N, C-alpha and C positions, 0 to 999 in steps of 0.2 A: 505494500500499500504505499508506504513512505512516509517522510516526517511532514507534518501539517506545515511547518514555517516554510520548508523548502517548496512543497506543492503551492502554496500561496504565492510565493516569489515568482513561480513559474506560471501563474494565471490558473491554477487547476482548484478552484475554490470548492466545487462539489466533492472532489477527492480529499481536500483538506479537511473539510467538515466531516466526512466519513472517517477519516483517520484520527479524529478525536475521541477521547473517551467520553463517557456521560459527564463525569464530573468537570471535564474541560469545557463541554458544552455550556454546562450551567455557569461556569466562571465567565465565559465569553457573552452569555446573555445577560448576567449581571453588569459586565462592562459596559455592554451596548446600553443598557437601562440608565447606568450612570451617566454617560455621555449625553443621552438624551435628555436626563433631568437637569443637567448644567450647560446644555448647549447655548442657551441665551446668555450665560455668563463668560462664555468662551471668547477670547478675541477673535476677530474674523479672520486672522492668519492662520490661526489654529482650526477654526471651523473648516477653513479651505483645505487645510492638510488632511483633516480626517475625512472631508467628502471625497477628496480625489483618492485617498486611498481605499476607501470603501467603493468607490465607483469602478475602480481598477480591478475588483476582484471578480470581475465577470467578462472576460475578454470576448466572450462570444456575442454579447449584445450590450456594449457599454452605455450606448445612448438610452435603451429602455432603463437600465438600473439607474443611471443619473435622474432620468425623469422621475422613477418610481420612489427614489431616496429624497430627491427635492421635495416631491408632494408629500411624503411621510413627514419631513421636517416641518414644512408649512403647516400641517394639520396637528402635529404633535410635539413640535420643537419648542413649545412654550409652556412645558410642564411647570407647574408650581406657580404660574401667574394668576391662577384664579380666573381664567377667561370665562 
């Protein structure tokens, strides 16, 4: 299967996720929730770094992934604001 970090660097997101253990998937989910919860407080340059890294995780259709992530952040990226 391979090392998840190496697979991700090579643009093989699906295989990288499959290579993770359940406990690692839970940590990754918690990390994502933490990023989302603090998104509005992050400097724009950090937001851009995270966005670019996330959208490059799907080399098969990066345009769709960019659009999906942008929409998700628009809808959910204000967590804790009491909208």
